[in-house]
C-alpha positions in Angstrom: 18.0 -117.1 12.7 15.2 -116.3 15.1 15.8 -113.2 17.3 14.4 -113.7 20.8 13.2 -110.5 22.5 13.4 -110.7 26.3 12.1 -108.6 29.1 15.5 -107.2 29.5 15.4 -105.9 25.9 12.0 -104.3 26.6 13.2 -102.7 29.8 16.3 -101.2 28.1 14.3 -99.8 25.2 11.7 -98.3 27.5 14.3 -96.7 29.7 15.9 -95.2 26.5 12.6 -93.8 25.5 12.2 -92.4 29.0 15.6 -90.6 28.7 14.5 -89.1 25.4 11.4 -87.9 27.2 13.5 -86.2 29.9 14.7 -83.4 27.6 15.8 -84.4 24.1 15.4 -81.3 22.0 14.6 -83.3 18.8 11.9 -85.5 20.5 10.7 -84.1 23.8 10.8 -80.4 22.9 10.1 -80.1 19.2 8.1 -83.3 18.6 6.0 -83.6 21.7 3.1 -85.6 20.0 5.6 -88.2 18.8 7.2 -88.3 22.3 3.9 -88.8 23.9 3.1 -91.7 21.5 6.5 -93.2 22.3 5.8 -93.0 26.1 2.4 -94.6 25.5 4.0 -97.3 23.4 6.5 -97.9 26.3 3.6 -98.3 28.7 2.0 -100.9 26.4 5.3 -102.8 25.9 6.1 -102.9 29.6 2.5 -104.1 30.4 2.7 -106.8 27.8 6.2 -108.0 28.9 5.7 -107.9 32.7 1.9 -108.0 33.4 2.7 -105.7 36.4 0.7 -105.5 39.6 0.7 -101.7 40.2 1.1 -100.7 43.8 -2.0 -99.2 45.4 0.3 -96.8 47.3 1.7 -95.6 44.0 -1.7 -95.3 42.4 -3.0 -93.3 45.4 0.1 -91.0 45.3 -0.3 -90.5 41.5 -4.0 -89.6 41.8 -3.4 -87.2 44.6 -0.6 -85.4 42.8 -2.6 -85.2 39.6 -5.6 -83.9 41.4 -3.5 -81.3 43.2 -2.0 -80.1 39.9 -5.4 -80.0 38.2 -6.9 -78.1 41.1 -4.3 -75.3 40.7 -5.7 -74.7 37.2 -9.4 -75.2 38.1 -9.3 -72.5 40.8 -7.8 -70.1 38.2 -10.3 -70.3 35.4 -9.4 -66.8 34.2 -6.0 -68.3 33.1 -7.5 -71.0 31.0 -6.3 -74.6 30.8 -3.7 -75.9 28.3 -4.9 -79.5 27.4 -1.6 -80.4 25.8 0.2 -79.9 29.1 -2.3 -82.2 30.9 -1.7 -84.9 28.2 2.1 -84.5 28.7 1.8 -84.9 32.5 -0.4 -87.9 32.2 2.0 -89.6 29.7 5.0 -88.8 32.0 3.4 -89.9 35.2 1.8 -92.9 33.6 5.1 -94.0 32.2 6.8 -93.7 35.6 3.9 -95.5 37.4 4.1 -98.5 35.1 7.9 -98.6 35.0 8.1 -98.6 38.8 5.8 -101.6 38.8 8.0 -103.6 36.4 11.6 -103.1 37.5 13.5 -102.2 40.7 15.3 -98.9 41.2 18.7 -100.5 41.1 17.9 -102.0 37.7 16.6 -98.6 36.6 19.8 -96.9 37.7 21.9 -99.4 35.8 19.9 -99.1 32.5 19.7 -95.3 32.8 23.5 -95.0 33.4 24.2 -97.2 30.4 22.0 -95.0 28.2 23.8 -91.9 29.4 27.2 -93.5 28.9 26.3 -94.1 25.2 24.9 -90.5 25.0 28.0 -89.1 26.5 30.3 -90.8 24.1 28.1 -89.8 21.1 28.0 -86.2 22.4 31.8 -85.9 22.8 32.4 -87.2 19.3 29.7 -84.9 17.8 31.1 -82.0 19.9 34.6 -82.4 18.5 33.4 -82.9 14.9 30.6 -80.3 14.8 32.0 -77.6 17.1 35.7 -77.8 17.4 36.4 -79.0 13.8 33.3 -77.3 12.3 32.6 -80.3 10.1 29.1 -81.3 9.1 27.4 -83.9 11.2 25.2 -86.6 9.8 21.5 -85.5 9.7 22.4 -82.0 10.8 19.8 -79.5 9.8 18.3 -76.1 10.7 14.8 -76.3 12.2 12.5 -73.5 13.1 9.9 -73.7 15.9 7.4 -71.1 17.0 10.0 -69.6 19.4 13.4 -70.1 18.0 15.5 -71.9 15.4 17.9 -74.7 16.1 20.9 -76.4 14.5 20.4 -80.0 15.5 20.3 -83.7 14.8 18.2 -86.4 16.5 21.3 -87.2 18.6 23.1 -83.8 19.1 22.2 -80.1 19.5 24.8 -77.8 18.0 23.2 -74.5 18.8 20.2 -72.1 18.6 19.4 -69.3 16.1 20.4 -66.6 18.6 23.5 -68.6 19.6 24.5 -70.2 16.3 27.0 -72.6 18.0 27.1 -73.2 21.7 30.8 -74.0 21.9 29.7 -76.1 24.8 28.5 -79.7 24.8 24.7 -79.8 24.9 24.4 -83.4 23.8 21.0 -84.3 22.6 19.4 -82.0 25.1 18.0 -78.5 24.9 21.1 -76.8 26.2 24.4 -77.6 28.0 22.8 -76.7 31.4 20.2 -79.4 30.9 22.8 -81.9 29.6 24.8 -81.7 32.8 21.9 -82.7 35.0 21.4 -86.1 33.4 25.2 -86.7 33.2 25.7 -85.9 36.9 22.9 -88.2 38.0 24.4 -91.0 35.8 27.8 -90.4 37.5 26.1 -90.5 40.9 24.4 -93.8 40.1 27.6 -95.3 38.6 29.9 -94.3 41.5 27.3 -95.4 44.1 27.3 -99.0 42.7 29.8 -101.0 44.7 29.5 -103.9 42.2 30.6 -101.5 39.3 27.3 -102.3 37.5 28.9 -105.6 36.3 31.8 -103.8 34.6 35.5 -104.8 34.8 37.7 -102.4 36.9 39.2 -101.0 33.7 35.9 -100.4 32.0 34.4 -98.9 35.2 37.2 -96.4 35.5 36.8 -95.4 31.8 33.1 -95.0 32.3 33.6 -92.6 35.3 36.2 -90.7 33.3 33.9 -90.5 30.3 31.1 -89.0 32.3 33.4 -86.5 34.1 35.0 -85.3 30.9 31.6 -84.9 29.3 30.3 -82.9 32.2 33.3 -80.6 32.0 32.7 -80.2 28.2 29.3 -78.6 29.0 31.2 -75.7 30.6 28.1 -75.3 32.8 28.5 -73.4 36.0 25.9 -75.4 37.7 27.3 -78.5 36.1 30.7 -77.9 37.8 29.1 -77.3 41.1 26.9 -80.4 40.8 29.9 -82.4 39.8 31.6 -81.3 43.0 28.5 -82.3 45.0 28.4 -85.7 43.3 32.0 -86.4 44.1 31.6 -85.3 47.8 28.4 -87.3 48.1 29.9 -90.6 46.9 32.7 -90.1 49.3 30.1 -90.3 52.1 28.5 -93.5 50.6 29.4 -95.9 53.3 32.3 -97.0 55.5 34.9 -99.7 54.9 35.6 -102.1 52.0 38.3 -101.9 49.3 35.7 -100.8 46.7 34.5 -98.0 49.0 38.1 -96.7 49.5 38.7 -96.8 45.7 35.5 -94.8 45.1 36.6 -92.2 47.7 40.0 -92.0 46.1 38.4 -91.5 42.7 36.1 -88.8 44.2 39.2 -87.1 45.7 41.1 -87.1 42.4 37.9 -85.9 40.6 37.7 -82.9 43.0 41.3 -82.0 42.4 40.7 -82.2 38.6 37.6 -80.1 38.9 39.5 -77.4 40.9 42.2 -77.4 38.3 39.7 -77.1 35.4 37.8 -74.3 37.2 41.1 -72.4 37.8 42.0 -72.7 34.1 38.5 -71.8 32.7 37.0 -69.6 35.4 33.5 -70.9 34.5 32.0 -70.4 38.0 34.1 -67.3 38.8 33.1 -65.6 35.5 29.5 -66.3 36.0 29.5 -64.7 39.4 31.8 -61.8 38.6 29.6 -61.0 35.5 26.4 -60.7 37.5 26.2 -56.9 37.0 26.8 -57.2 33.2 23.4 -58.5 32.3 24.7 -62.1 31.9 23.4 -65.4 32.8 23.8 -65.0 36.6 21.7 -61.8 36.7 19.1 -63.3 34.3 18.6 -66.4 36.5 18.5 -64.3 39.7 15.8 -62.1 38.2 13.9 -65.1 36.9 14.0 -66.7 40.4 12.9 -63.6 42.2 10.0 -63.0 39.7 8.8 -66.6 40.0 8.6 -66.4 43.8 7.0 -62.9 43.6 4.3 -64.2 41.3 3.8 -67.2 43.5 3.3 -65.1 46.6 0.5 -63.3 44.9 -1.5 -66.5 45.1 0.2 -68.6 47.8 -2.5 -71.3 48.0 -2.8 -72.4 44.4 -0.5 -70.1 42.3 -1.4 -69.3 38.7 -2.2 -72.9 37.6 0.2 -75.5 36.4 -1.7 -76.0 33.2 -2.4 -72.3 32.6 -2.6 -71.0 29.1 -1.6 -67.5 30.2 1.8 -68.2 31.6 3.6 -66.1 29.0 1.2 -63.2 29.5 1.6 -63.4 33.3 5.4 -63.3 33.0 5.3 -60.3 30.6 3.1 -58.5 33.1 6.0 -58.8 35.5 8.5 -57.9 32.8 9.9 -61.4 32.5 10.0 -63.5 29.3 10.8 -66.8 30.8 11.7 -68.5 34.1 14.7 -70.7 33.9 14.5 -71.7 37.6 12.3 -74.8 37.7 11.5 -74.6 41.4 10.6 -70.9 41.1 8.4 -71.7 38.1 6.6 -74.4 40.1 6.0 -72.0 43.0 4.5 -69.5 40.5 2.3 -72.2 39.1 1.2 -73.8 42.4 1.8 -71.4 45.3 3.7 -72.3 48.4 2.0 -75.4 49.9 2.3 -78.0 47.1 6.1 -77.3 46.4 6.8 -77.8 50.1 4.9 -81.1 50.2 6.6 -82.1 46.9 10.1 -81.5 48.3 9.2 -83.5 51.4 7.9 -86.4 49.3 11.1 -86.3 47.2 13.4 -86.3 50.2 11.4 -89.2 51.7 11.7 -91.1 48.4 15.5 -90.6 48.3 15.8 -91.7 51.9 13.8 -94.9 51.1 15.7 -95.7 47.9 19.1 -95.4 49.7 17.9 -96.7 53.0 21.3 -98.3 53.9 23.4 -95.3 53.0 24.7 -92.8 55.4 22.6 -89.7 56.1 25.3 -87.4 54.6 25.0 -89.4 51.3 21.2 -89.0 51.3 21.5 -85.2 52.0 24.0 -85.0 49.2 21.6 -86.6 46.7 18.9 -84.3 47.8 21.2 -81.3 47.5 22.1 -82.4 43.9 18.4 -82.7 43.1 17.6 -79.3 44.7 20.4 -77.6 42.7 19.1 -79.1 39.5 15.5 -78.0 39.9 16.7 -74.5 40.8 18.7 -74.0 37.6 16.6 -75.6 34.8 12.8 -76.2 34.2 13.0 -79.9 35.3 10.8 -79.9 38.4 8.3 -82.4 36.8 10.9 -84.2 34.8 10.6 -88.0 34.4 14.0 -88.5 36.2 12.7 -86.7 39.3 9.2 -88.2 39.2 11.0 -91.5 39.6 12.3 -90.4 43.0 8.7 -90.4 44.2 6.8 -93.6 44.9 7.8 -97.2 45.4 9.7 -99.3 42.8 9.4 -103.1 42.3 11.6 -105.1 44.7 14.7 -106.4 43.0 14.3 -110.1 42.0 17.1 -112.6 42.4 17.8 -112.6 38.7 18.1 -108.8 38.7 20.4 -108.8 41.7 22.9 -111.0 39.8 23.4 -108.2 37.3 25.0 -106.0 40.0 23.8 -104.6 43.3 24.3 -101.0 44.4 25.2 -101.5 48.0 21.9 -102.1 49.6 19.4 -99.5 48.2 15.8 -100.4 48.6 12.9 -99.6 46.4 
């Protein structure tokens, strides 16, 4: 029997590869050359399947952003230039540029959400088997990198050498804090879709429940806060309609559940109360302060995005690593480019959800801002997709399920 591969199959595969490139520990972190090759392969597959006409506006924006990032390193020759980082950036931005020229943002949200639903289900099963039951997972092994050792599979991260088992659901990502980011955005996309992404009512409810439970299983302080932001944001989606009222009711129930879970676990409370004990809260605060302090030393161009001396510069300020992605970007680029980047991102969100209420748009931006301030995801593929213009949705794509009037 002959198997016919359609554009839809190519799109789904390439979005899956993009999700792997967003932070999969096995692929994006530990096997970057392979991940770069997969992104390049995606570009070639999309080009062959769609023969896209790339927007001049997107090309101009891509070139300007790339030039600005390169300039921050060229004006800091004393810090050297890390060629691998440049290659990674070009692969990421090239992938986004081509993907935007092939599909619409509504189609992307649908495909991304389905990938994350599958990832969420796999992560919960793996979490129960590998963590709660302490049973061996298929393909589980210990792997050493130049920085740390990891207990992982291609589909699930059990823990690190210095934290043998997380006892929190990290999924396939680097850590639970990263996992919650991509889950929360999937939940946002899912609950913003007034056509339920083509799902039946029952399947739609189960999908929402799956994402919420998986987010809660990360036991991430920021994840809990972001979940609250997502639920409040979708409540402001738009007025009227039976579906809109159902979504608001689901958001209200979710907020109550979140309050109950937080009361029982004290995830957020313990993080804040423990700020003087050298815990995560204090570490992140110190990282953030140090990043801005270093950025203020060179407010025009920072230390260089592609600098080879980042580790040395941090050690000079008695910091080993900056977990705050926005503070790290300020350190790398100064003050001007981050401000422009935030404005471009807000404008991109406003355009993509043009028919949504202002409170919804502000909620999406707040979710984005929370995420970039807690993990090193400022230049992540997911957030690069918020910039630029996506392909207008075709009639065939609209039949698969609209999301209530978002524009590309």
